C-alpha positions in Angstrom: -57.7 -11.6 29.7 -57.2 -8.8 27.1 -54.2 -7.7 29.1 -52.6 -11.1 28.8 -53.4 -11.2 25.1 -51.7 -7.8 24.6 -48.6 -8.9 26.5 -48.3 -12.1 24.5 -48.7 -10.2 21.2 -45.9 -7.8 22.2 -43.7 -10.8 23.1 -44.4 -12.3 19.7 -43.3 -9.1 18.0 -40.2 -8.9 20.1 -39.2 -12.4 19.0 -39.7 -11.5 15.4 -37.5 -8.4 15.8 -34.9 -10.5 17.6 -34.8 -12.9 14.7 -34.5 -10.1 12.1 -31.7 -8.6 14.2 -29.9 -11.9 14.1 -30.2 -12.0 10.4 -28.8 -8.4 10.0 -26.0 -9.2 12.5 -25.0 -12.3 10.4 -25.0 -10.2 7.2 -22.7 -7.6 8.8 -20.4 -10.3 10.0 -20.2 -11.7 6.5 -19.4 -8.3 5.0 -16.8 -7.8 7.6 -15.2 -11.1 6.8 -15.1 -10.1 3.1 -13.5 -6.8 3.9 -10.8 -8.4 5.9 -10.2 -11.0 3.2 -9.7 -8.3 0.6 -7.1 -6.5 2.6 -5.4 -9.7 3.8 -4.1 -10.3 0.3 -0.8 -8.5 1.2 2.0 -11.0 1.6 5.9 -10.9 1.3 7.1 -10.7 -2.2 7.4 -14.2 -3.9 8.8 -15.0 -7.3 9.5 -12.8 -10.2 8.6 -9.1 -10.1 9.2 -5.9 -12.0 9.5 -2.4 -10.6 9.5 1.2 -12.0 10.2 4.5 -10.3 10.3 8.2 -11.2 11.2 11.1 -8.9 13.3 14.1 -8.0 17.1 13.9 -7.6 19.4 16.2 -5.7 23.2 16.1 -6.3 25.4 17.6 -3.7 28.0 20.2 -4.6 31.2 18.7 -6.1 34.8 19.9 -5.7 36.7 20.0 -9.0 40.5 20.2 -9.2 43.3 19.2 -11.6 44.4 15.5 -11.7 47.9 14.8 -12.8 50.1 17.3 -14.6 48.3 19.6 -17.1 49.3 19.1 -20.7 50.8 22.6 -20.8 50.1 25.7 -22.9 49.1 25.6 -26.5 50.8 27.7 -29.1 48.9 30.8 -30.2 49.0 29.4 -33.7 46.6 26.8 -34.9 46.7 24.7 -38.0 48.4 26.4 -41.0 50.4 28.7 -38.9 47.4 30.9 -37.9 46.5 31.8 -34.4 43.8 29.9 -32.5 41.2 32.7 -31.9 38.9 30.5 -29.8 37.1 32.7 -27.2 38.3 35.9 -28.8 36.5 38.8 -30.4 37.2 39.7 -34.0 39.2 42.7 -32.9 41.3 40.6 -30.4 42.0 38.0 -33.1 43.1 40.7 -35.5 45.6 42.0 -33.0 46.8 38.5 -32.2 47.8 38.2 -35.9 50.4 40.9 -35.3 51.7 39.7 -32.0 53.8 36.7 -32.9 57.1 38.4 -32.0 55.6 39.9 -28.9 54.3 36.4 -27.8 57.7 34.8 -28.4 59.5 37.4 -26.2 56.9 37.5 -23.5 55.9 33.8 -23.0 55.7 34.6 -19.3 52.3 36.1 -20.0 51.1 32.7 -21.2 52.5 31.1 -18.1 50.7 33.6 -15.9 47.4 33.0 -17.6 48.0 29.3 -17.1 48.6 29.9 -13.4 45.5 32.1 -13.2 43.3 29.5 -15.0 40.4 27.7 -13.3 42.4 25.4 -11.0 39.7 24.3 -8.5 36.2 25.1 -7.4 32.9 23.8 -6.3 30.0 22.9 -8.6 26.5 23.4 -7.4 23.6 21.6 -9.1 19.9 22.4 -9.4 17.3 19.7 -8.5 16.7 17.3 -11.4 14.7 14.3 -12.5 15.4 10.6 -12.4 13.9 7.3 -13.4 14.8 3.6 -12.8 13.5 0.2 -13.7 14.3 -3.2 -12.2 13.7 -6.9 -12.4 13.8 -8.9 -9.2 13.0 -12.1 -7.4 11.4 -12.5 -3.9 12.0 -15.5 -1.7 8.7 -15.3 0.2 10.5 -14.7 3.5 11.0 -10.9 3.3 14.3 -11.1 1.3 14.5 -10.2 -2.4 17.2 -9.3 -4.9 17.0 -7.3 -8.2 19.0 -5.9 -11.0 18.3 -2.2 -11.7 19.1 0.4 -14.3 18.8 4.1 -13.5 19.1 7.6 -15.1 19.6 11.0 -13.4 20.0 14.5 -14.8 20.9 17.7 -13.0 21.5 21.2 -14.4 24.7 23.0 -13.3 23.5 25.9 -11.2 26.6 27.7 -10.0 30.4 27.5 -9.8 32.2 28.8 -6.7 35.7 30.0 -7.2 37.2 33.0 -5.3 39.3 34.0 -8.3 36.4 34.2 -10.8 33.1 35.9 -11.0 32.0 33.0 -13.3 28.8 32.4 -15.3 28.0 28.8 -15.6 25.9 26.5 -17.9 25.7 22.8 -18.6 24.4 19.6 -17.0 25.5 16.4 -15.5 23.9 13.1 -16.5 24.5 9.8 -14.7 23.7 6.2 -15.8 23.9 3.3 -13.4 23.6 -0.5 -13.3 23.2 -1.9 -9.8 22.6 -5.2 -8.0 20.4 -4.6 -5.0 19.2 -6.7 -2.0 16.1 -5.8 0.1 14.3 -6.9 3.2 10.6 -6.3 3.5 9.4 -5.9 7.1 6.2 -7.3 8.4 4.9 -4.7 10.9 1.5 -6.4 11.4 -0.4 -4.1 8.9 -1.8 -5.8 5.8 -1.8 -2.5 3.9 1.8 -1.4 4.7 5.2 -3.1 4.2 8.3 -1.0 5.0 11.6 -2.1 3.4 15.3 -1.3 3.3 18.2 -2.4 1.1 21.6 -1.8 -0.3 23.2 -2.2 -3.7 26.6 -2.1 -5.5 27.3 -1.5 -9.2 28.8 0.8 -11.8 28.0 4.4 -12.6 28.8 6.6 -15.6 28.9 10.4 -15.2 28.5 12.4 -18.3 29.3 16.1 -17.8 29.1 19.1 -20.1 29.9 22.4 -18.3 30.9 25.9 -19.5 32.4 28.6 -17.3 33.1 32.1 -18.5 34.3 35.2 -16.7 36.0 38.6 -17.0 39.0 38.2 -14.7 39.6 41.2 -12.4 43.1 42.2 -11.6 46.4 42.6 -13.5 49.9 41.1 -14.0 53.3 42.8 -14.5 55.1 42.5 -17.8 58.5 41.3 -16.6 60.2 42.6 -19.8 58.8 46.1 -19.8 57.6 46.5 -16.2 54.2 47.6 -17.4 51.0 46.3 -15.8 48.7 44.1 -18.0 45.0 43.7 -17.3 43.5 40.2 -17.3 40.6 39.9 -19.7 38.0 37.4 -20.8 38.3 33.8 -19.7 36.6 30.5 -20.9 36.7 27.0 -19.6 35.0 23.9 -20.9 34.6 20.7 -19.0 33.3 17.5 -20.5 33.4 13.8 -21.2 32.1 10.6 -19.5 33.8 8.9 -16.6 32.9 5.7 -14.9 33.4 4.4 -11.4 32.1 1.7 -9.1 29.2 2.8 -7.0 27.1 1.9 -3.9 23.7 2.9 -2.6 21.3 2.6 0.3 17.5 2.6 0.1 14.5 2.8 2.5 10.9 2.8 1.3 7.3 1.9 2.0 5.1 -0.5 -0.1 1.3 -0.2 -0.2 -0.4 -3.3 -1.6 -3.3 -2.4 -3.9 -6.1 -4.9 -3.1 -8.0 -4.4 -6.3 -5.1 -5.8 -8.3 -3.5 -8.9 -6.7 0.3 -8.6 -6.8 0.4 -4.8 -7.5 1.9 -2.4 -4.9 2.5 1.3 -4.9 5.9 2.4 -3.5 7.6 5.5 -2.2 11.3 5.5 -1.6 14.4 7.5 -0.5 17.7 6.5 -2.1 21.3 7.6 -1.5 23.9 7.0 -4.3 27.6 7.5 -4.3 30.7 6.4 -6.2 34.2 5.2 -5.1 37.1 7.5 -6.0 37.0 10.6 -8.2 35.7 11.0 -11.8 38.1 12.4 -14.3 36.9 14.7 -17.1 38.8 16.6 -19.8 39.1 20.4 -19.5 40.3 23.2 -21.8 40.9 26.8 -20.8 41.7 30.1 -22.6 42.3 33.6 -21.6 43.4 37.1 -22.7 45.8 39.7 -21.2 46.3 43.2 -22.6 48.7 46.2 -21.9 46.4 48.6 -23.7 48.3 48.2 -26.9 48.7 44.5 -27.5 46.6 41.5 -26.6 48.2 38.2 -25.5 46.2 35.0 -25.8 47.0 31.8 -23.9 45.3 28.5 -23.6 45.7 25.1 -21.8 44.2 21.7 -21.5 44.4 18.7 -19.2 42.2 16.6 -16.9 40.0 17.6 -14.0 38.5 15.4 -11.4 35.5 15.5 -9.0 36.4 14.5 -5.4 32.9 13.6 -4.4 29.6 12.4 -5.8 26.7 12.2 -3.4 23.2 12.0 -4.8 19.8 11.8 -3.0 16.5 10.8 -4.7 12.9 10.8 -3.7 10.8 8.4 -5.8 7.3 7.1 -6.4 6.8 3.8 -8.2 4.8 0.7 -8.9 5.8 -3.0 -8.3 4.1 -6.0 -9.9 4.6 -9.6 -8.8 3.9 -12.3 -11.4 3.4 -15.1 -8.8 2.1 -13.5 -5.6 1.5 -15.7 -2.6 -2.1 -16.9 -2.3 -4.1 -14.9 0.3 -4.7 -16.5 3.6 -8.1 -18.1 4.1 -10.7 -15.6 5.2 -11.7 -15.9 8.8 -14.8 -17.9 9.4 -17.9 -15.7 9.4 -19.3 -15.2 12.8 -22.7 -17.0 13.0 -25.4 -15.7 15.3 -27.1 -18.7 16.9 -30.9 -18.6 16.6 -32.5 -18.1 20.0 -33.1 -21.4 21.7 -36.7 -22.6 21.5 -38.5 -22.8 24.7 -39.1 -26.5 25.7 -42.6 -27.8 24.9 -44.7 -28.1 28.0 -47.1 -31.0 28.0 -50.1 -31.7 30.2 -52.4 -34.8 30.3 -56.0 -34.5 31.2 -57.9 -37.9 31.6 -61.6 -38.5 31.2 -64.1 -41.1 32.3 -65.3 -43.8 29.9 -67.5 -42.4 27.1 -67.5 -38.9 28.8 -66.3 -35.4 27.8 -66.9 -33.8 31.2 -64.0 -32.4 33.2 -63.5 -33.8 36.6 -62.1 -31.7 39.5 -58.7 -33.2 39.0 -58.9 -32.4 35.2 -59.8 -28.8 35.9 -56.8 -28.4 38.2 -54.5 -29.7 35.5 -56.0 -27.3 32.9 -55.7 -24.4 35.3 -52.0 -25.3 35.9 -51.4 -25.3 32.1 -53.1 -21.9 31.8 -50.9 -20.3 34.5 -47.8 -21.8 33.0 -48.6 -20.2 29.6 -48.3 -16.8 31.2 -44.8 -17.4 32.6 -43.1 -18.5 29.4 -42.9 -17.2 25.8 -45.0 -19.2 23.5 -46.7 -19.0 20.1 -49.5 -21.5 20.3 -51.3 -24.0 22.5 -52.2 -27.4 21.0 -55.1 -29.3 22.4 -55.4 -32.9 21.1 -58.3 -35.3 22.0 -58.1 -39.1 22.2 -60.3 -42.1 23.1 -59.7 -45.8 23.8 -60.8 -48.5 21.3 -64.2 -49.1 22.8 -66.8 -50.1 20.2 -64.3 -51.8 17.9 -63.6 -50.9 14.3 -67.2 -49.8 13.8 -66.8 -47.0 16.3 -64.0 -44.9 14.6 -66.3 -42.1 13.6 -68.0 -42.0 17.1 -64.6 -42.0 18.8 -63.3 -39.2 16.6 -66.3 -37.0 17.6 -65.8 -38.0 21.3 -62.1 -37.0 21.1 -63.1 -33.6 19.6 -65.7 -33.0 22.3 -63.0 -33.6 25.0 -60.6 -31.2 23.2 -63.3 -28.5 23.0 -64.1 -28.9 26.7 -60.4 -28.3 27.6 -60.2 -25.3 25.2 -63.2 -23.7 26.9 -61.6 -24.2 30.3 -58.3 -22.6 29.1 -60.2 -19.6 27.8 -61.9 -19.2 31.1 -58.4 -19.4 32.8 -57.1 -16.5 30.6 -55.6 -18.0 27.5 -56.4 -16.2 24.3 -58.7 -18.2 22.1 -56.8 -17.3 18.9 -53.7 -19.1 20.3 -55.4 -22.4 20.9 -55.6 -25.1 18.2 -58.0 -28.1 18.7 -57.6 -31.5 17.0 -59.0 -35.0 17.5 -57.2 -38.3 16.8 -60.1 -40.5 18.0 -59.0 -44.0 18.9 -55.7 -43.7 17.0 -52.3 -43.0 18.6 -53.1 -44.7 21.9 -50.9 -44.0 24.9 -51.1 -47.7 25.8 -51.2 -50.1 23.0 -54.3 -52.4 23.1 -56.4 -54.4 20.8 -59.8 -53.3 19.4 -62.8 -52.8 21.8 -60.7 -52.4 24.9 -61.4 -49.9 27.6 -58.1 -48.3 28.7 -58.3 -45.3 31.1 -54.9 -43.8 30.0 -56.1 -43.7 26.4 -59.1 -41.6 27.3 -57.2 -38.3 27.4 -56.5 -34.8 26.1 -52.9 -33.7 25.6 -52.1 -29.9 26.1 -48.9 -28.8 24.4 -47.6 -25.2 25.0 -45.0 -24.2 22.3 
């Protein structure tokens, strides 16, 4: 009997643990649903949005060469009849003041300097910085359009020209206004939206560059036959030029779940312009025969044949009317374990008796054996009587029903059921199985009902 009691107690603890496990599982399912809902806020862009980017910009080398006919050579004399000493030392300028007649007879030197001037070369730029801002509209189907303004700046790093060992300085700044179209791709990841796009617009290139060199080599004075050494050389390139432009973009957007409508972006962008950009130039140089210096200068327009720019950017995009998040998935509910069906046994008694008959003992034994084969928490034993004695016998019938219940409980204990699991109650002559009037002997109402729950 003690062995059965121990087994039943262990089963009761197991059921309690199972119920607690079900509660924990349900809580985990709810948390999982909340996590999915927070990430699932990512949707295609809808409505008005703004975007800002900063990053690094890389301008490819540009070929520079004359455009059109140069404006020709300047006179060595400036305003007021005095020489233009731009780019010359004080000593060179002093000598130039005495060389008017020499200049007029040897204008070939000026032409030679013009021929030797910076005619073409390749500009190389250092990496720079860029920034852009845009206002756009998303159509909630992956497509969106925007208007963008951008700024880029690169320092001039080097100038390649076989005829000059040049030193360079300066920068190139570009400003653009573009109309862009994008498509956001849904790749099945709520935290990632790749996108690509293209744009057209207008770009302004502002360039300020200086090139200086000591030219190596010499030229022959056609009048005297003497060789003249080429000296210091200066070139200035500047101005702003505008052209139509186009660009292509590819990027990744990462929705930030803690701010609805906000996304971090990373993007690569290629920008180029149609045609060449024209800038003004001015050149000056010196030749000497060891006795006299000759100064020459020229000016005109130069053009870049190509403009290819690459940018790597990081940014933020904010949507003012983001799409509502999809409804969270229904939390998975863990069904409570099905309760075992209540097993009921009826034990009948003789009139005015609480003694168990042989048939009654067999039924009680069957109930006891059944309790060991199923999980249960308690055994209810309820005693009843018929209505014998009339209304004056209610108290007697209550006591008789209790005696019958106690007799069945004692038999269950003898058959191995733990006494602590058995509850006894008497209903007397109330709750008859067969409805009768008062003071009626009815065999089916003289009973004990055993319920195993």
